[in-house]
All heavy atoms as a GROMACS GRO file, in nm:
protein
  491
    1MET      N    1  -0.449   2.105   2.018
    1MET     CA    2  -0.362   2.028   1.929
    1MET      C    3  -0.382   2.075   1.786
    1MET      O    4  -0.494   2.090   1.740
    1MET     CB    5  -0.392   1.879   1.944
    1MET     CG    6  -0.302   1.793   1.860
    1MET     SD    7  -0.342   1.620   1.895
    1MET     CE    8  -0.200   1.547   1.826
    2THR      N    9  -0.274   2.095   1.712
    2THR     CA   10  -0.279   2.140   1.574
    2THR      C   11  -0.315   2.022   1.483
    2THR      O   12  -0.262   1.912   1.499
    2THR     CB   13  -0.144   2.199   1.530
    2THR    OG1   14  -0.108   2.302   1.621
    2THR    CG2   15  -0.152   2.253   1.391
    3GLU      N   16  -0.405   2.049   1.386
    3GLU     CA   17  -0.443   1.945   1.292
    3GLU      C   18  -0.325   1.914   1.199
    3GLU      O   19  -0.255   2.004   1.154
    3GLU     CB   20  -0.561   1.990   1.209
    3GLU     CG   21  -0.611   1.880   1.116
    3GLU     CD   22  -0.733   1.922   1.038
    3GLU    OE1   23  -0.804   2.014   1.082
    3GLU    OE2   24  -0.754   1.863   0.932
    4LEU      N   25  -0.303   1.788   1.173
    4LEU     CA   26  -0.196   1.744   1.086
    4LEU      C   27  -0.227   1.776   0.941
    4LEU      O   28  -0.331   1.737   0.888
    4LEU     CB   29  -0.179   1.592   1.104
    4LEU     CG   30  -0.066   1.523   1.031
    4LEU    CD1   31   0.069   1.575   1.083
    4LEU    CD2   32  -0.075   1.373   1.054
    5LYS      N   33  -0.141   1.855   0.874
    5LYS     CA   34  -0.161   1.891   0.734
    5LYS      C   35  -0.048   1.828   0.651
    5LYS      O   36   0.067   1.865   0.666
    5LYS     CB   37  -0.155   2.042   0.715
    5LYS     CG   38  -0.262   2.118   0.788
    5LYS     CD   39  -0.393   2.106   0.716
    5LYS     CE   40  -0.498   2.192   0.786
    5LYS     NZ   41  -0.626   2.182   0.727
    6LEU      N   42  -0.083   1.727   0.573
    6LEU     CA   43   0.015   1.656   0.490
    6LEU      C   44  -0.025   1.664   0.345
    6LEU      O   45  -0.142   1.681   0.312
    6LEU     CB   46   0.022   1.508   0.532
    6LEU     CG   47   0.066   1.480   0.674
    6LEU    CD1   48   0.051   1.332   0.705
    6LEU    CD2   49   0.208   1.524   0.696
    7PRO      N   50   0.071   1.650   0.253
    7PRO     CA   51   0.036   1.643   0.111
    7PRO      C   52  -0.057   1.523   0.088
    7PRO      O   53  -0.034   1.414   0.140
    7PRO     CB   54   0.170   1.621   0.041
    7PRO     CG   55   0.273   1.664   0.139
    7PRO     CD   56   0.215   1.640   0.273
    8VAL      N   57  -0.160   1.544   0.010
    8VAL     CA   58  -0.258   1.440  -0.021
    8VAL      C   59  -0.272   1.428  -0.170
    8VAL      O   60  -0.289   1.529  -0.239
    8VAL     CB   61  -0.395   1.469   0.044
    8VAL    CG1   62  -0.498   1.364   0.006
    8VAL    CG2   63  -0.384   1.481   0.193
    9PHE      N   64  -0.266   1.307  -0.223
    9PHE     CA   65  -0.289   1.286  -0.366
    9PHE      C   66  -0.342   1.145  -0.387
    9PHE      O   67  -0.332   1.060  -0.302
    9PHE     CB   68  -0.162   1.310  -0.448
    9PHE     CG   69  -0.048   1.219  -0.413
    9PHE    CD1   70  -0.026   1.102  -0.483
    9PHE    CD2   71   0.041   1.254  -0.313
    9PHE    CE1   72   0.079   1.019  -0.451
    9PHE    CE2   73   0.147   1.170  -0.281
    9PHE     CZ   74   0.166   1.054  -0.350
   10PHE      N   75  -0.400   1.122  -0.504
   10PHE     CA   76  -0.456   0.992  -0.538
   10PHE      C   77  -0.372   0.931  -0.650
   10PHE      O   78  -0.350   0.993  -0.752
   10PHE     CB   79  -0.602   1.004  -0.582
   10PHE     CG   80  -0.692   1.050  -0.471
   10PHE    CD1   81  -0.717   1.183  -0.450
   10PHE    CD2   82  -0.747   0.957  -0.385
   10PHE    CE1   83  -0.798   1.225  -0.346
   10PHE    CE2   84  -0.828   0.996  -0.280
   10PHE     CZ   85  -0.854   1.132  -0.261
   11ALA      N   86  -0.325   0.811  -0.628
   11ALA     CA   87  -0.238   0.742  -0.724
   11ALA      C   88  -0.315   0.646  -0.814
   11ALA      O   89  -0.256   0.583  -0.900
   11ALA     CB   90  -0.129   0.666  -0.650
   12GLY      N   91  -0.442   0.635  -0.795
   12GLY     CA   92  -0.522   0.545  -0.877
   12GLY      C   93  -0.669   0.580  -0.864
   12GLY      O   94  -0.710   0.652  -0.775
   13VAL      N   95  -0.746   0.528  -0.957
   13VAL     CA   96  -0.889   0.560  -0.959
   13VAL      C   97  -0.964   0.445  -1.027
   13VAL      O   98  -0.911   0.378  -1.114
   13VAL     CB   99  -0.913   0.693  -1.032
   13VAL    CG1  100  -0.879   0.683  -1.178
   13VAL    CG2  101  -1.056   0.739  -1.015
   14MET      N  102  -1.086   0.423  -0.985
   14MET     CA  103  -1.173   0.332  -1.057
   14MET      C  104  -1.235   0.408  -1.172
   14MET      O  105  -1.287   0.518  -1.152
   14MET     CB  106  -1.284   0.278  -0.966
   14MET     CG  107  -1.240   0.168  -0.874
   14MET     SD  108  -1.174   0.024  -0.959
   14MET     CE  109  -1.318  -0.040  -1.038
   15SER      N  110  -1.227   0.355  -1.290
   15SER     CA  111  -1.282   0.421  -1.408
   15SER      C  112  -1.377   0.324  -1.480
   15SER      O  113  -1.392   0.208  -1.439
   15SER     CB  114  -1.169   0.464  -1.503
   15SER     OG  115  -1.114   0.348  -1.567
   16ALA      N  116  -1.436   0.372  -1.588
   16ALA     CA  117  -1.524   0.286  -1.667
   16ALA      C  118  -1.448   0.167  -1.725
   16ALA      O  119  -1.506   0.062  -1.752
   16ALA     CB  120  -1.586   0.367  -1.779
   17ASP      N  121  -1.314   0.181  -1.737
   17ASP     CA  122  -1.231   0.073  -1.789
   17ASP      C  123  -1.168  -0.011  -1.678
   17ASP      O  124  -1.083  -0.094  -1.704
   17ASP     CB  125  -1.119   0.130  -1.875
   17ASP     CG  126  -1.172   0.198  -2.000
   17ASP    OD1  127  -1.273   0.150  -2.054
   17ASP    OD2  128  -1.116   0.300  -2.041
   18GLY      N  129  -1.208   0.010  -1.552
   18GLY     CA  130  -1.151  -0.063  -1.440
   18GLY      C  131  -1.052   0.023  -1.363
   18GLY      O  132  -1.045   0.145  -1.382
   19TYR      N  133  -0.973  -0.039  -1.278
   19TYR     CA  134  -0.879   0.035  -1.194
   19TYR      C  135  -0.762   0.086  -1.277
   19TYR      O  136  -0.702   0.011  -1.355
   19TYR     CB  137  -0.827  -0.054  -1.080
   19TYR     CG  138  -0.734   0.017  -0.984
   19TYR    CD1  139  -0.786   0.108  -0.891
   19TYR    CD2  140  -0.598  -0.004  -0.989
   19TYR    CE1  141  -0.701   0.175  -0.805
   19TYR    CE2  142  -0.514   0.061  -0.901
   19TYR     CZ  143  -0.566   0.153  -0.809
   19TYR     OH  144  -0.484   0.217  -0.725
   20CYS      N  145  -0.731   0.213  -1.262
   20CYS     CA  146  -0.619   0.275  -1.335
   20CYS      C  147  -0.521   0.330  -1.231
   20CYS      O  148  -0.558   0.410  -1.146
   20CYS     CB  149  -0.672   0.388  -1.422
   20CYS     SG  150  -0.544   0.476  -1.509
   21SER      N  151  -0.395   0.288  -1.238
   21SER     CA  152  -0.293   0.329  -1.144
   21SER      C  153  -0.189   0.419  -1.212
   21SER      O  154  -0.155   0.396  -1.327
   21SER     CB  155  -0.222   0.205  -1.086
   21SER     OG  156  -0.108   0.244  -1.015
   22ARG      N  157  -0.138   0.516  -1.140
   22ARG     CA  158  -0.030   0.602  -1.187
   22ARG      C  159   0.094   0.586  -1.101
   22ARG      O  160   0.182   0.668  -1.102
   22ARG     CB  161  -0.073   0.750  -1.188
   22ARG     CG  162  -0.191   0.782  -1.272
   22ARG     CD  163  -0.191   0.743  -1.418
   22ARG     NE  164  -0.067   0.730  -1.489
   22ARG     CZ  165  -0.045   0.649  -1.590
   22ARG    NH1  166  -0.142   0.574  -1.635
   22ARG    NH2  167   0.071   0.643  -1.651
   23LEU      N  168   0.104   0.476  -1.029
   23LEU     CA  169   0.217   0.453  -0.940
   23LEU      C  170   0.350   0.449  -1.014
   23LEU      O  171   0.453   0.489  -0.960
   23LEU     CB  172   0.198   0.325  -0.860
   23LEU     CG  173   0.091   0.331  -0.754
   23LEU    CD1  174   0.069   0.195  -0.692
   23LEU    CD2  175   0.125   0.433  -0.649
   24ASP      N  176   0.346   0.403  -1.137
   24ASP     CA  177   0.473   0.392  -1.212
   24ASP      C  178   0.538   0.526  -1.236
   24ASP      O  179   0.659   0.534  -1.256
   24ASP     CB  180   0.449   0.318  -1.345
   24ASP     CG  181   0.343   0.388  -1.432
   24ASP    OD1  182   0.263   0.468  -1.379
   24ASP    OD2  183   0.339   0.360  -1.553
   25GLY      N  184   0.463   0.635  -1.232
   25GLY     CA  185   0.519   0.766  -1.254
   25GLY      C  186   0.546   0.845  -1.127
   25GLY      O  187   0.596   0.955  -1.130
   26ILE      N  188   0.510   0.787  -1.011
   26ILE     CA  189   0.525   0.860  -0.884
   26ILE      C  190   0.655   0.825  -0.812
   26ILE      O  191   0.719   0.913  -0.758
   26ILE     CB  192   0.404   0.828  -0.792
   26ILE    CG1  193   0.277   0.885  -0.855
   26ILE    CG2  194   0.427   0.884  -0.653
   26ILE    CD1  195   0.152   0.850  -0.779
   27TYR      N  196   0.694   0.701  -0.814
   27TYR     CA  197   0.814   0.664  -0.741
   27TYR      C  198   0.882   0.544  -0.806
   27TYR      O  199   0.822   0.471  -0.882
   27TYR     CB  200   0.784   0.635  -0.593
   27TYR     CG  201   0.739   0.492  -0.567
   27TYR    CD1  202   0.825   0.402  -0.510
   27TYR    CD2  203   0.611   0.449  -0.600
   27TYR    CE1  204   0.786   0.272  -0.486
   27TYR    CE2  205   0.571   0.319  -0.576
   27TYR     CZ  206   0.659   0.231  -0.518
   27TYR     OH  207   0.621   0.102  -0.495
   28ASP      N  208   1.008   0.528  -0.771
   28ASP     CA  209   1.086   0.414  -0.818
   28ASP      C  210   1.141   0.344  -0.694
   28ASP      O  211   1.218   0.404  -0.618
   28ASP     CB  212   1.202   0.464  -0.905
   28ASP     CG  213   1.287   0.349  -0.960
   28ASP    OD1  214   1.264   0.232  -0.922
   28ASP    OD2  215   1.379   0.380  -1.038
   29PRO      N  216   1.102   0.221  -0.667
   29PRO     CA  217   1.148   0.153  -0.546
   29PRO      C  218   1.299   0.140  -0.540
   29PRO      O  219   1.358   0.127  -0.433
   29PRO     CB  220   1.081   0.015  -0.550
   29PRO     CG  221   1.033  -0.001  -0.691
   29PRO     CD  222   1.014   0.136  -0.747
   30ASP      N  223   1.367   0.150  -0.654
   30ASP     CA  224   1.512   0.145  -0.655
   30ASP      C  225   1.576   0.271  -0.596
   30ASP      O  226   1.696   0.274  -0.570
   30ASP     CB  227   1.565   0.122  -0.797
   30ASP     CG  228   1.527  -0.016  -0.850
   30ASP    OD1  229   1.508  -0.109  -0.766
   30ASP    OD2  230   1.514  -0.030  -0.972
   31ASP      N  231   1.496   0.376  -0.576
   31ASP     CA  232   1.545   0.500  -0.516
   31ASP      C  233   1.559   0.488  -0.364
   31ASP      O  234   1.606   0.582  -0.300
   31ASP     CB  235   1.453   0.617  -0.548
   31ASP     CG  236   1.469   0.664  -0.693
   31ASP    OD1  237   1.571   0.630  -0.755
   31ASP    OD2  238   1.380   0.735  -0.741
   32GLY      N  239   1.513   0.378  -0.306
   32GLY     CA  240   1.535   0.356  -0.163
   32GLY      C  241   1.417   0.385  -0.072
   32GLY      O  242   1.432   0.389   0.048
   33TRP      N  243   1.298   0.405  -0.125
   33TRP     CA  244   1.182   0.422  -0.038
   33TRP      C  245   1.068   0.335  -0.087
   33TRP      O  246   1.071   0.283  -0.194
   33TRP     CB  247   1.143   0.568  -0.023
   33TRP     CG  248   1.095   0.638  -0.147
   33TRP    CD1  249   1.171   0.691  -0.245
   33TRP    CD2  250   0.960   0.662  -0.185
   33TRP    NE1  251   1.093   0.746  -0.341
   33TRP    CE2  252   0.961   0.731  -0.309
   33TRP    CE3  253   0.837   0.632  -0.129
   33TRP    CZ2  254   0.848   0.771  -0.374
   33TRP    CZ3  255   0.721   0.672  -0.196
   33TRP    CH2  256   0.728   0.741  -0.316
   34ARG      N  257   0.969   0.319   0.001
   34ARG     CA  258   0.860   0.229  -0.027
   34ARG      C  259   0.728   0.303  -0.031
   34ARG      O  260   0.710   0.406   0.031
   34ARG     CB  261   0.849   0.123   0.082
   34ARG     CG  262   0.966   0.032   0.088
   34ARG     CD  263   0.945  -0.072   0.195
   34ARG     NE  264   1.058  -0.162   0.198
   34ARG     CZ  265   1.123  -0.192   0.308
   34ARG    NH1  266   1.085  -0.145   0.424
   34ARG    NH2  267   1.226  -0.274   0.306
   35ALA      N  268   0.634   0.246  -0.103
   35ALA     CA  269   0.497   0.295  -0.106
   35ALA      C  270   0.406   0.177  -0.070
   35ALA      O  271   0.433   0.065  -0.112
   35ALA     CB  272   0.460   0.350  -0.243
   36TYR      N  273   0.304   0.203   0.005
   36TYR     CA  274   0.212   0.098   0.045
   36TYR      C  275   0.072   0.136  -0.009
   36TYR      O  276   0.029   0.248   0.007
   36TYR     CB  277   0.205   0.082   0.197
   36TYR     CG  278   0.338   0.035   0.252
   36TYR    CD1  279   0.433   0.126   0.294
   36TYR    CD2  280   0.364  -0.100   0.262
   36TYR    CE1  281   0.554   0.084   0.346
   36TYR    CE2  282   0.486  -0.144   0.314
   36TYR     CZ  283   0.579  -0.052   0.355
   36TYR     OH  284   0.699  -0.093   0.405
   37LEU      N  285   0.007   0.041  -0.071
   37LEU     CA  286  -0.129   0.063  -0.119
   37LEU      C  287  -0.227   0.012  -0.016
   37LEU      O  288  -0.212  -0.097   0.037
   37LEU     CB  289  -0.152  -0.015  -0.249
   37LEU     CG  290  -0.069   0.027  -0.369
   37LEU    CD1  291  -0.103  -0.061  -0.488
   37LEU    CD2  292  -0.088   0.172  -0.401
   38ILE      N  293  -0.327   0.095   0.009
   38ILE     CA  294  -0.436   0.055   0.099
   38ILE      C  295  -0.563   0.056   0.015
   38ILE      O  296  -0.606   0.161  -0.028
   38ILE     CB  297  -0.448   0.154   0.218
   38ILE    CG1  298  -0.317   0.160   0.294
   38ILE    CG2  299  -0.564   0.111   0.308
   38ILE    CD1  300  -0.313   0.270   0.398
   39LYS      N  301  -0.617  -0.062  -0.008
   39LYS     CA  302  -0.737  -0.076  -0.090
   39LYS      C  303  -0.846  -0.146  -0.010
   39LYS      O  304  -0.820  -0.235   0.069
   39LYS     CB  305  -0.706  -0.163  -0.214
   39LYS     CG  306  -0.676  -0.086  -0.339
   39LYS     CD  307  -0.645  -0.179  -0.452
   39LYS     CE  308  -0.764  -0.205  -0.539
   39LYS     NZ  309  -0.734  -0.283  -0.659
   40GLY      N  310  -0.967  -0.099  -0.030
   40GLY     CA  311  -1.081  -0.160   0.037
   40GLY      C  312  -1.207  -0.084   0.004
   40GLY      O  313  -1.202   0.025  -0.051
   41GLY      N  314  -1.318  -0.138   0.044
   41GLY     CA  315  -1.445  -0.076   0.018
   41GLY      C  316  -1.470   0.046   0.106
   41GLY      O  317  -1.397   0.075   0.199
   42ALA      N  318  -1.576   0.116   0.072
   42ALA     CA  319  -1.616   0.236   0.148
   42ALA      C  320  -1.644   0.199   0.292
   42ALA      O  321  -1.705   0.098   0.323
   42ALA     CB  322  -1.741   0.298   0.084
   43GLY      N  323  -1.598   0.283   0.384
   43GLY     CA  324  -1.624   0.264   0.525
   43GLY      C  325  -1.541   0.158   0.594
   43GLY      O  326  -1.571   0.118   0.706
   44MET      N  327  -1.436   0.110   0.528
   44MET     CA  328  -1.354   0.003   0.586
   44MET      C  329  -1.242   0.055   0.676
   44MET      O  330  -1.172  -0.023   0.739
   44MET     CB  331  -1.294  -0.083   0.476
   44MET     CG  332  -1.397  -0.152   0.387
   44MET     SD  333  -1.505  -0.265   0.476
   44MET     CE  334  -1.392  -0.391   0.522
   45GLY      N  335  -1.221   0.188   0.679
   45GLY     CA  336  -1.121   0.245   0.769
   45GLY      C  337  -0.989   0.283   0.702
   45GLY      O  338  -0.891   0.307   0.771
   46LYS      N  339  -0.985   0.291   0.572
   46LYS     CA  340  -0.861   0.323   0.499
   46LYS      C  341  -0.807   0.460   0.539
   46LYS      O  342  -0.690   0.473   0.575
   46LYS     CB  343  -0.882   0.318   0.348
   46LYS     CG  344  -0.924   0.183   0.292
   46LYS     CD  345  -0.953   0.188   0.144
   46LYS     CE  346  -1.064   0.283   0.108
   46LYS     NZ  347  -1.198   0.248   0.149
   47SER      N  348  -0.892   0.561   0.534
   47SER     CA  349  -0.848   0.696   0.568
   47SER      C  350  -0.811   0.708   0.716
   47SER      O  351  -0.712   0.774   0.750
   47SER     CB  352  -0.960   0.799   0.536
   47SER     OG  353  -0.981   0.804   0.397
   48THR      N  354  -0.887   0.645   0.801
   48THR     CA  355  -0.857   0.646   0.944
   48THR      C  356  -0.720   0.583   0.970
   48THR      O  357  -0.640   0.636   1.048
   48THR     CB  358  -0.967   0.572   1.023
   48THR    OG1  359  -1.092   0.636   0.997
   48THR    CG2  360  -0.939   0.571   1.171
   49LEU      N  361  -0.692   0.470   0.906
   49LEU     CA  362  -0.563   0.403   0.921
   49LEU      C  363  -0.450   0.492   0.871
   49LEU      O  364  -0.347   0.509   0.938
   49LEU     CB  365  -0.563   0.270   0.846
   49LEU     CG  366  -0.430   0.197   0.843
   49LEU    CD1  367  -0.385   0.157   0.982
   49LEU    CD2  368  -0.437   0.076   0.751
   50MET      N  369  -0.467   0.552   0.752
   50MET     CA  370  -0.362   0.638   0.696
   50MET      C  371  -0.333   0.759   0.787
   50MET      O  372  -0.218   0.793   0.811
   50MET     CB  373  -0.403   0.690   0.558
   50MET     CG  374  -0.391   0.588   0.451
   50MET     SD  375  -0.404   0.652   0.281
   50MET     CE  376  -0.498   0.799   0.294
   51LYS      N  377  -0.438   0.821   0.839
   51LYS     CA  378  -0.420   0.937   0.926
   51LYS      C  379  -0.350   0.899   1.055
   51LYS      O  380  -0.262   0.970   1.104
   51LYS     CB  381  -0.553   1.004   0.954
   51LYS     CG  382  -0.610   1.074   0.832
   51LYS     CD  383  -0.751   1.125   0.859
   51LYS     CE  384  -0.813   1.178   0.731
   51LYS     NZ  385  -0.953   1.212   0.750
   52ALA      N  386  -0.384   0.784   1.111
   52ALA     CA  387  -0.321   0.739   1.235
   52ALA      C  388  -0.172   0.707   1.212
   52ALA      O  389  -0.085   0.744   1.292
   52ALA     CB  390  -0.394   0.617   1.292
   53LEU      N  391  -0.143   0.638   1.102
   53LEU     CA  392  -0.004   0.605   1.070
   53LEU      C  393   0.078   0.730   1.043
   53LEU      O  394   0.190   0.745   1.091
   53LEU     CB  395   0.003   0.511   0.951
   53LEU     CG  396  -0.045   0.367   0.973
   53LEU    CD1  397  -0.052   0.294   0.839
   53LEU    CD2  398   0.044   0.296   1.071
   54ALA      N  399   0.022   0.824   0.967
   54ALA     CA  400   0.091   0.948   0.936
   54ALA      C  401   0.119   1.030   1.061
   54ALA      O  402   0.228   1.086   1.078
   54ALA     CB  403   0.012   1.030   0.835
   55SER      N  404   0.022   1.034   1.150
   55SER     CA  405   0.040   1.107   1.276
   55SER      C  406   0.153   1.046   1.358
   55SER      O  407   0.238   1.118   1.412
   55SER     CB  408  -0.091   1.107   1.356
   55SER     OG  409  -0.077   1.173   1.477
   56ASP      N  410   0.154   0.914   1.367
   56ASP     CA  411   0.260   0.845   1.442
   56ASP      C  412   0.397   0.869   1.379
   56ASP      O  413   0.495   0.899   1.449
   56ASP     CB  414   0.229   0.696   1.451
   56ASP     CG  415   0.330   0.622   1.538
   56ASP    OD1  416   0.341   0.655   1.658
   56ASP    OD2  417   0.399   0.534   1.485
   57LEU      N  418   0.405   0.856   1.248
   57LEU     CA  419   0.533   0.874   1.179
   57LEU      C  420   0.586   1.018   1.196
   57LEU      O  421   0.703   1.037   1.224
   57LEU     CB  422   0.518   0.842   1.030
   57LEU     CG  423   0.505   0.695   0.995
   57LEU    CD1  424   0.462   0.679   0.849
   57LEU    CD2  425   0.636   0.622   1.021
   58THR      N  426   0.500   1.117   1.175
   58THR     CA  427   0.547   1.254   1.186
   58THR      C  428   0.584   1.291   1.330
   58THR      O  429   0.675   1.370   1.351
   58THR     CB  430   0.441   1.355   1.133
   58THR    OG1  431   0.318   1.334   1.199
   58THR    CG2  432   0.423   1.337   0.982
   59SER      N  433   0.518   1.229   1.428
   59SER     CA  434   0.555   1.255   1.567
   59SER      C  435   0.694   1.199   1.598
   59SER      O  436   0.760   1.243   1.692
   59SER     CB  437   0.451   1.196   1.663
   59SER     OG  438   0.460   1.055   1.668
   60ARG      N  439   0.738   1.104   1.517
   60ARG     CA  440   0.872   1.045   1.534
   60ARG      C  441   0.976   1.111   1.443
   60ARG      O  442   1.090   1.066   1.434
   60ARG     CB  443   0.868   0.895   1.502
   60ARG     CG  444   0.781   0.816   1.594
   60ARG     CD  445   0.762   0.675   1.541
   60ARG     NE  446   0.668   0.601   1.618
   60ARG     CZ  447   0.694   0.486   1.680
   60ARG    NH1  448   0.816   0.436   1.675
   60ARG    NH2  449   0.601   0.422   1.746
   61GLY      N  450   0.932   1.216   1.370
   61GLY     CA  451   1.025   1.291   1.286
   61GLY      C  452   1.032   1.245   1.141
   61GLY      O  453   1.113   1.297   1.064
   62ALA      N  454   0.950   1.150   1.104
   62ALA     CA  455   0.952   1.100   0.965
   62ALA      C  456   0.862   1.188   0.878
   62ALA      O  457   0.777   1.263   0.928
   62ALA     CB  458   0.901   0.955   0.960
   63ARG      N  459   0.880   1.180   0.748
   63ARG     CA  460   0.798   1.252   0.652
   63ARG      C  461   0.688   1.159   0.602
   63ARG      O  462   0.716   1.044   0.572
   63ARG     CB  463   0.884   1.299   0.538
   63ARG     CG  464   0.809   1.378   0.436
   63ARG     CD  465   0.901   1.428   0.328
   63ARG     NE  466   0.820   1.461   0.212
   63ARG     CZ  467   0.855   1.436   0.088
   63ARG    NH1  468   0.971   1.378   0.062
   63ARG    NH2  469   0.775   1.466  -0.010
   64ALA      N  470   0.567   1.208   0.594
   64ALA     CA  471   0.456   1.127   0.545
   64ALA      C  472   0.374   1.204   0.444
   64ALA      O  473   0.362   1.327   0.452
   64ALA     CB  474   0.366   1.084   0.662
   65GLU      N  475   0.320   1.135   0.348
   65GLU     CA  476   0.226   1.192   0.252
   65GLU      C  477   0.108   1.098   0.244
   65GLU      O  478   0.125   0.977   0.248
   65GLU     CB  479   0.291   1.203   0.112
   65GLU     CG  480   0.405   1.302   0.108
   65GLU     CD  481   0.466   1.314  -0.030
   65GLU    OE1  482   0.418   1.252  -0.125
   65GLU    OE2  483   0.567   1.386  -0.040
   66LEU      N  484  -0.009   1.153   0.231
   66LEU     CA  485  -0.130   1.070   0.219
   66LEU      C  486  -0.179   1.074   0.076
   66LEU      O  487  -0.176   1.175   0.012
   66LEU     CB  488  -0.240   1.126   0.310
   66LEU     CG  489  -0.205   1.139   0.458
   66LEU    CD1  490  -0.321   1.203   0.533
   66LEU    CD2  491  -0.174   1.004   0.517
   0.00000   0.00000   0.00000
């Protein structure tokens, strides 16, 4: 089985000043698509969930980015 290779980027980061998000410059919900934020502590399964969802979506012909 071929490993799934999708675009990966980070839309936010914890900084010395707290959480900083760049979502306002990435997408506009009025353009007709959605973005979902997955937040949680280390080891909670965020990456595992994203990879499983992306795999399922791409197997159905949808486009996914992580």
